[in-house]
C-alpha positions as CSV (number, residue, x, y, z in Angstrom):
1,M,0.0,0.0,-0.1
2,K,2.7,2.4,1.0
3,K,4.6,1.8,-2.4
4,V,1.5,2.5,-4.3
5,I,0.9,5.7,-2.5
6,F,4.6,6.6,-3.1
7,E,4.5,6.1,-6.9
8,N,1.2,8.0,-7.3
9,G,2.9,10.9,-5.4
10,L,6.0,10.4,-7.4
11,R,4.1,10.4,-10.8
12,A,2.1,13.5,-9.4
13,F,5.6,15.4,-8.7
14,L,7.2,14.6,-12.0
15,A,4.0,15.9,-13.9
16,T,4.0,19.0,-12.0
17,F,7.6,19.4,-12.7
18,C,7.3,18.8,-16.5
19,F,4.8,21.5,-16.7
20,L,6.5,24.0,-15.0
21,L,9.7,23.3,-17.1
22,L,7.5,23.2,-20.4
23,G,5.7,26.7,-19.2
24,A,9.3,28.3,-18.7
25,V,10.2,27.2,-22.1
26,A,7.1,28.6,-23.7
27,V,7.3,32.0,-21.9
28,S,11.0,32.2,-22.9
29,A,10.2,31.5,-26.3
30,Q,7.5,34.2,-26.4
31,H,9.9,36.7,-25.2
32,K,12.1,36.1,-28.0
33,A,9.2,36.2,-30.5
34,I,8.1,39.6,-29.2
35,S,11.5,41.2,-28.8
36,A,13.0,40.4,-32.2
37,P,12.2,42.6,-35.1
38,Q,10.8,40.7,-38.1
39,V,12.4,41.3,-41.4
40,P,11.9,38.4,-44.2
41,G,14.9,36.3,-44.3
42,V,16.9,37.4,-41.0
43,S,16.2,34.9,-38.2
44,N,18.1,37.3,-35.5
45,P,18.9,40.8,-36.8
46,P,21.1,43.0,-34.7
47,T,19.9,46.4,-33.8
48,P,22.8,48.6,-34.9
49,S,22.7,52.4,-33.8
50,S,24.2,54.1,-37.1
51,P,22.0,55.6,-39.8
52,V,23.9,53.8,-42.2
53,Y,21.6,50.7,-41.3
54,D,18.3,52.6,-42.0
55,V,15.9,51.5,-44.7
56,P,16.4,53.8,-47.7
57,T,13.8,55.8,-49.2
58,G,12.7,56.2,-52.8
59,V,11.5,54.4,-55.6
60,F,13.0,50.8,-56.2
61,V,12.9,48.1,-59.0
62,S,10.9,45.1,-58.3
63,S,12.4,42.3,-56.2
64,A,12.5,40.1,-59.4
65,E,13.9,42.7,-61.3
66,A,16.5,43.5,-58.4
67,Q,17.6,39.9,-58.4
68,S,18.3,39.8,-62.2
69,L,20.5,43.3,-61.8
70,L,22.2,41.8,-58.8
71,D,22.8,38.7,-60.7
72,A,24.3,40.6,-63.7
73,A,26.8,42.6,-61.1
74,L,27.8,39.4,-59.4
75,V,29.1,37.8,-62.3
76,Q,31.1,41.1,-63.3
77,M,32.4,41.1,-59.7
78,K,33.4,37.2,-59.8
79,D,35.4,37.9,-63.3
80,L,37.1,40.7,-61.8
81,M,38.0,38.6,-58.7
82,I,39.3,35.8,-61.0
83,N,41.6,38.1,-62.9
84,T,43.3,39.8,-59.7
85,P,46.2,38.3,-57.7
86,G,44.1,36.8,-54.8
87,Q,43.4,37.8,-51.1
88,G,45.6,40.7,-49.9
89,D,45.2,42.7,-53.2
90,P,43.1,45.8,-52.4
91,V,41.3,45.5,-55.5
92,F,40.5,41.8,-54.8
93,D,39.6,42.8,-50.9
94,A,37.3,45.5,-52.0
95,T,35.7,43.5,-54.6
96,Q,35.0,40.2,-52.4
97,I,33.3,42.8,-49.7
98,K,31.0,44.5,-52.2
99,Y,30.5,41.0,-53.5
100,R,29.1,39.5,-50.1
101,Y,27.1,42.6,-49.6
102,Y,25.6,42.1,-53.0
103,Q,24.9,38.3,-52.2
104,S,23.4,39.5,-49.1
105,I,21.0,41.7,-50.5
106,K,19.9,39.1,-53.2
107,D,19.3,36.5,-50.3
108,H,17.3,38.9,-48.3
109,L,15.3,39.6,-51.5
110,W,14.9,35.6,-52.2
111,A,13.5,35.3,-48.7
112,G,10.8,37.9,-49.4
113,A,12.1,41.4,-48.3
114,T,11.4,44.5,-50.4
115,T,14.1,45.9,-52.2
116,A,14.9,48.8,-49.9
117,D,14.6,46.5,-46.9
118,A,17.0,44.1,-48.4
119,I,19.3,46.9,-49.2
120,A,19.4,47.8,-45.3
121,A,19.2,44.4,-44.1
122,G,22.3,43.2,-46.5
123,L,24.6,45.5,-44.5
124,W,24.0,43.4,-41.4
125,I,26.5,40.6,-42.9
126,F,29.4,43.0,-41.7
127,I,28.0,42.9,-38.2
128,E,27.4,39.1,-38.1
129,S,30.3,38.0,-40.2
130,T,33.7,37.9,-38.7
131,E,35.5,36.3,-42.0
132,L,35.4,39.8,-44.0
133,G,37.2,41.4,-41.0
134,S,36.1,44.9,-39.8
135,V,34.4,46.9,-42.6
136,S,34.3,50.7,-41.8
137,L,31.1,52.5,-41.4
138,A,32.5,54.8,-44.5
139,T,32.8,51.8,-46.4
140,Q,29.3,50.3,-45.6
141,A,27.9,53.7,-46.5
142,A,29.4,53.8,-49.9
143,L,28.5,50.3,-50.8
144,K,24.8,51.0,-49.8
145,A,24.8,54.1,-52.2
146,E,26.0,52.1,-54.7
147,A,23.2,49.6,-54.2
148,I,20.7,52.1,-54.0
149,D,22.0,53.5,-57.5
150,L,21.9,50.1,-59.0
151,L,18.6,49.4,-57.7
152,N,16.9,52.6,-58.1
């Protein structure tokens, strides 16, 4: 009899513990979902304070047209990188940074972002990725201006 009472009490305790644990996980997940800004194609975007990361204003081409323009630019950059000596060469390094930025814009467009949102969100690759090194805000602003000119 004591064994049955003990087993029922243990089951009740374990059930209560599991419900508390699941509740804590659910609250944590809701907190993350509420606090993160929602931009298509970005799972956890940073919140930079520089105006360089603001969404540009103006009239831009459609997402499909932007993707084709970016494809053409990416092919030109790839050809240029093939014809340069390689990493360490200033032309190669600058082209590689621009290539990665344009590829990031294209990825955001493919995920459903508008052209303006993708131009801004593409810059986040310089915050999230360490393989490109430190890219200055002035360089990022220049890249953003070039992308705006291309996709305007």
